[in-house]
C-alpha positions, 0 to 999 in steps of 0.5 A, spaced: 500 500 500 502 506 497 502 513 500 497 517 496 499 524 494 495 529 491 496 533 484 497 540 484 491 540 480 487 537 485 489 540 492 487 547 493 490 552 498 484 554 501 476 553 501 471 558 503 467 556 509 460 552 507 453 555 509 453 552 515 460 552 517 460 560 518 456 560 524 461 555 528 467 560 529 463 566 531 460 562 537 467 560 539 468 562 546 473 560 552 468 554 554 464 553 548 466 550 541 462 546 536 466 540 537 463 533 536 465 526 536 464 519 533 467 513 536 469 506 533 469 500 538 474 495 536 474 488 538 482 488 539 486 493 543 488 499 538 495 499 536 497 507 536 503 507 532 499 503 526 493 508 527 498 514 526 501 511 520 494 510 517 492 517 519 498 520 515 496 515 509 489 517 509 490 525 510 491 527 502 485 523 501 481 528 505 484 535 504 478 539 507 479 535 514 486 537 514 486 545 514 486 550 519 481 556 520 483 563 517 480 570 518 480 575 512 477 582 513 470 580 510 469 572 512 473 566 515 476 561 510 479 554 511 487 554 509 490 547 507 495 545 513 502 543 511 504 542 518 506 535 521 500 531 523 495 530 526 498 526 531 494 521 535 493 522 542 491 517 548 484 519 550 482 524 555 476 524 561 473 530 558 471 529 550 469 534 546 474 540 549 473 547 546 478 547 539 483 552 540 485 554 533 492 555 535 494 548 538 494 541 535 498 544 530 492 548 528 488 542 525 481 542 527 480 534 528 483 530 534 484 523 533 484 519 540 485 512 542 483 508 548 484 500 549 479 498 544 477 505 542 478 509 536 475 516 537 475 522 531 473 529 534 471 534 529 470 542 529 463 543 526 466 548 520 469 542 517 464 537 516 457 534 519 457 527 522 455 524 515 462 527 512 466 525 518 463 517 518 467 517 511 473 519 514 473 514 520 471 508 516 476 510 511 481 510 517 479 504 520 480 500 513 487 503 512 489 501 519 486 494 519 490 493 512 496 495 515 494 490 520 494 485 515 487 484 513 484 485 506 478 491 506 475 493 500 473 500 498 466 499 499 460 502 504 463 509 505 470 507 505 474 511 500 480 509 496 486 513 498 490 512 492 485 516 488 484 523 488 478 527 491 472 527 487 471 535 486 464 534 489 466 531 495 469 538 496 463 542 494 459 547 498 453 543 496 448 548 499 450 553 493 448 548 488 441 546 491 439 553 494 434 555 488 427 555 491 423 561 489 420 561 496 423 563 503 421 560 509 419 565 515 424 564 521 420 562 528 421 567 534 417 562 539 421 561 545 421 554 548 422 551 555 429 552 557 431 546 562 433 549 569 439 546 572 445 547 576 451 549 571 457 545 572 464 548 573 468 550 567 469 545 562 465 539 565 461 535 560 457 530 563 455 524 559 450 518 560 450 513 555 445 508 553 446 501 549 440 497 547 438 492 541 437 496 534 432 490 533 428 491 539 428 499 538 425 498 531 420 493 533 417 498 538 417 504 533 414 499 528 408 497 534 407 505 534 407 505 527 412 511 527 420 511 524 425 510 529 427 517 529 420 519 530 420 515 536 426 517 540 424 525 538 417 523 542 421 520 548 425 526 549 419 531 548 415 526 553 421 526 558 422 534 557 415 535 559 415 531 565 421 535 567 418 542 566 412 539 570 416 537 576 419 544 576 412 547 578 411 552 573 404 556 573 405 556 565 408 551 561 412 553 555 413 549 548 418 543 548 422 544 542 427 539 539 433 542 535 434 536 530 439 536 524 437 533 518 442 530 512 440 533 506 444 528 502 437 524 503 434 529 499 439 532 494 444 528 491 451 530 493 458 526 495 460 532 499 464 531 505 463 538 508 456 540 512 450 539 508 445 539 513 439 543 516 435 544 522 428 542 523 424 543 530 419 538 532 415 540 538 409 540 543 406 545 546 403 543 553 399 550 554 394 546 549 393 541 554 395 534 557 398 530 551 399 522 552 405 519 549 401 516 543 398 523 542 406 526 542 408 520 537 402 522 532 404 530 532 411 528 531 410 523 526 406 528 522 410 534 523 416 529 520 412 527 514 410 534 513 417 538 513 421 532 511 421 533 503 425 536 498 420 542 497 420 545 504 428 543 505 430 547 499 426 553 501 429 553 508 437 552 505 435 558 500 433 562 505 439 561 509 443 562 503 440 568 501 442 572 507 449 570 506 449 572 499 446 579 500 451 584 497 450 588 503 452 583 508 458 581 504 461 588 504 460 588 512 467 587 516 467 580 519 468 583 526 461 586 525 458 580 522 461 576 529 457 581 533 451 581 530 450 573 529 453 572 536 448 577 539 442 574 535 444 567 537 444 568 544 438 572 544 433 569 539 436 562 536 439 559 542 432 560 546 428 557 540 429 550 542 429 546 549 434 540 547 438 537 541 437 530 538 441 528 532 440 521 529 446 519 524 442 512 523 445 505 521 452 505 520 454 500 515 461 497 513 464 492 508 463 485 510 470 484 511 471 489 516 465 487 520 468 482 524 473 487 527 468 492 529 463 492 535 459 498 535 459 506 534 458 512 539 456 519 537 457 525 542 454 532 540 459 535 545 457 541 550 451 545 549 452 552 548 447 553 554 446 549 560 441 543 557 442 536 554 444 534 547 442 527 545 446 523 539 444 516 536 447 511 532 447 504 530 451 499 528 448 492 526 444 490 533 448 495 537 444 502 538 447 507 542 444 513 545 449 518 548 447 524 552 451 530 553 450 536 558 453 541 562 448 541 568 448 537 574 441 534 574 440 528 570 432 528 570 431 528 563 435 522 561 432 519 567 425 520 564 428 518 557 431 511 559 425 510 564 420 510 558 424 506 553 424 500 559 417 501 560 416 500 552 420 493 553 427 495 551 432 493 555 438 499 556 445 498 559 447 505 562 454 507 563 456 514 565 462 518 567 458 521 573 459 520 580 452 518 581 449 513 577 442 514 574 436 511 578 
């Protein structure tokens, strides 16, 4: 196996930030960074020296993952990073630490190992979870090849001896943002979880592992999809939490859920290509049974998850960025406006976040070496909890990450799964286990 090198015609020296990527550096602060993690749990102990060789071998195949972030007068951009690295590191107790742009040889990815685990952390300006799985699966495939196993380039494993497809590097938003309708932006404030804020960078993680097959059976019995089911369970848990607080007036419970646009608009891009939807229930309208929550979320998803609505949504976002007046505003003013809008409006429009990366598939020859996958959204922007879901074969993992002491929402969530007949194994980095 030879080390791939890119031709001068393929390798670019810099890349514009895609439509989603622009907001993440703006929100960067000392105790917050838009970093997420995807972990592959292997069936054998990881060899760090072999893993490092694999990283360097796949590096030229993923040029947008091997960049550093730079500031221009009007916009930030990604510059190809020619520094040595990135280097694999022993794992740490607090994952998804804020990404300091000047450390780690200025790379915006981190690769960790711990016993039988390989973890990839990504600053969100580089890629969404869908793009990052290509990187991680290709890394694992090359690692296993170096260990003497024959792993083909299928099921999201990219050929490192080929140059990147130009479509993998594109801002796919700009190609598809062509709707004649602009969707309105909701200003409705959502319920915010009350909790005791943890000290500076303390990330509380609660992980539930369960059978994919059983979860699908339960969702099917309710006549909903798995994503609709988990959204409904989380909303149910948040409503219970709000009732516990004894509020006189209940507020809407809204979930911020990223949707991969690759399902609706064909693209090979490895960069961000997602938009947000907000499944919600307003308890002010009355008492909702769990079945009523399921029904409302089911029809919300069916109504909004189609290419027409999603195209209008990304066109609205694109129009803002492409506005000539906005383009001419200096970056420091853009940062002030975007940060203020996010803090005062956008962040208050959702109660919690939920992402479902879905089922991960790997080449048949790789499957015997991989046990399961985990995904972690990282620390929320404000004190609350975020939920991230991923499945592999019959192993489905649900990871909650929060910056508050209380774990009531997680308790209600997993308790509901158990009530529905789903056996859940729970692990946590907290001192006190869930009861």
